[in-house]
C-alpha positions in Angstrom: -12.8 36.3 3.6 -15.9 38.0 3.1 -16.7 37.6 6.7 -12.8 39.1 7.6 -13.8 42.7 8.2 -16.8 41.9 10.3 -14.9 39.7 12.6 -12.1 42.5 12.6 -14.5 45.1 13.7 -16.1 42.7 16.8 -12.9 41.4 17.9 -11.4 45.1 17.7 -14.2 46.0 20.0 -14.2 43.0 22.4 -10.5 44.0 22.9 -11.2 47.6 24.1 -10.2 48.9 20.4 -6.8 46.9 20.4 -6.6 46.0 16.4 -3.4 44.4 16.6 -4.6 41.8 19.1 -7.8 41.6 17.0 -5.8 40.9 13.9 -4.0 38.2 15.5 -7.2 36.7 17.0 -8.9 36.6 13.6 -5.9 34.9 11.9 -6.1 32.1 14.5 -10.1 31.8 13.8 -9.2 31.2 10.2 -5.9 28.6 11.1 -8.7 27.1 13.2 -11.3 26.9 10.6 -9.0 25.3 8.1 -8.6 22.1 10.8 -12.5 21.9 10.6 -14.2 19.5 8.5 -16.0 21.6 5.7 -19.0 19.7 6.1 -19.6 20.6 9.4 -18.8 24.3 9.5 -20.7 25.5 6.1 -24.1 25.1 7.2 -23.3 27.6 9.8 -20.1 29.4 9.0 -20.7 32.8 10.2 -22.0 31.3 13.5 -18.6 29.6 14.2 -16.7 32.0 13.1 -17.9 34.5 15.4 -18.2 31.9 18.3 -14.6 31.1 17.9 -13.5 34.6 17.6 -15.4 35.4 20.8 -13.9 32.5 22.8 -10.6 33.4 21.5 -11.1 37.1 22.6 -12.1 36.0 26.2 -9.0 33.6 26.7 -6.7 36.4 25.8 -8.4 38.7 28.0 -8.3 36.2 30.8 -4.7 35.2 30.2 -4.0 39.1 30.4 -5.8 39.4 33.6 -3.6 37.0 35.0 -0.2 38.3 33.7 0.6 41.5 36.1 3.8 43.0 35.8 6.0 43.5 38.6 6.3 47.5 40.3 9.7 48.9 39.4 12.4 47.0 41.5 10.0 44.6 43.0 11.6 41.6 41.5 15.2 42.9 42.6 13.2 42.8 46.0 12.0 38.8 46.1 13.8 36.6 48.5 16.4 34.2 46.7 
């Protein structure tokens, strides 16, 4: 919990100011943390959290880059 505010700020910056997406990513980071053996993560908790957060931000940005909206009317013009 002590790292949550810093992770939110970090993720928000990585995502161009989108605090809503940043919140979702930080939640996901903590869910992933719970799945890790404590002995493996404890010695370097902050580094682990920020690394996973950075990777999740990159994943989200890549996914959004692949998804593009059709221009208005383009879907109707596709051949059937």
